[in-house]
Phi, psi and omega in degrees: 000163180281164178240180179288341177254344182221113185284343189281143167312133191280168180295137185109339175284159177309136181230146173251156168288131183300139180272124180296141181279075187232116185304315183294319180292324177291322179295317179297319179297315179293323176301315179289337175271353171123013175270143182304143173299349181290339181256131184223157175259146183221148174291140172250114186269345181198147174257359187228338179278111183303321182296317177291323177298331183294347180276348180277122175297142185245152001282155174267122184264340180201160176229121175260121178253128175247129182215155179287141179275155178220162177299322180290321174299311180300318181294317180295315187294315181292328179291319180290327178296325188296341177252003181280148177282148178297136183276128185229003182296150177205165176051225186290343183279356194257116180294325173225143181281130186225134171245134170284133179279123177237012180242129182296144172066013180267016186296322177300313177293316177303316180300318177291325181295318176295318182299319188265349180273350184241158171061198182302339181293328180301331179289346178263009175277124187283138184299133176085004183276173181305310181297320177301314181295319181297315178296320187291322181278348186253335194298327181259006179272142177294155174256161357268340193294304188297314180291323177299319181295324180286341181260014180298334179231070185285172176301113183265140176292347186298306182292342189280320183245172178286135182301129177297154182293337179269010182280090177242167177305331174297320180291332177291337182263000183292142174275126183285141182260355175233156181226160179253143165237130176254130174259114184236152184279146179291148172257007176270126180277146178131222183297322183266009187298133177084355182284157177255142185238139179275139180225110181242204181253137159084010179208149167206148184206156172074180183265318188259009173203162180232137175226118174220129185284146177240120183072000000 
């Protein structure tokens, strides 16, 4: 588990091989885990240039942002987390479905999990699939402890593809230098309807959005 000085799951925790930020690889993964082929991942080359944004198929249901971590970011984030109330929403009261990450190097997979579990994307998860089963057993569990426990063995990318030749125990213990933040649309109707919420790992705050850093 993470500590007040180090947010990452500690050595000895279950660890995954880091998932590359590759749209095609991520698309293949979510399809194999039970998401409809209608949903695909795409590179975003700009958030402000209309011409570059025009290359992205619409509608866009979620956004995964990858950025380098720094000591200043970690210090600010942990100071903010120290005053945050524990997150306990579940079921119909939960604006976004959220899992606390307790697995080392699983930030990419957790980012995808949050992206496809929220908003309209959730309707594209096929009945009886791995992701469908995970959601059904987790949605009514309180956070963070019970749902994190149910997710100790989440759908891993490891059995799905051939193991990379560089996948050694040493790679599993590497400290990642980049992190994912997923922006997903709220599933609650009303004042916050249609709003986008940041979902990272290990933190949450406020009523209309969730922030937890992943990896």
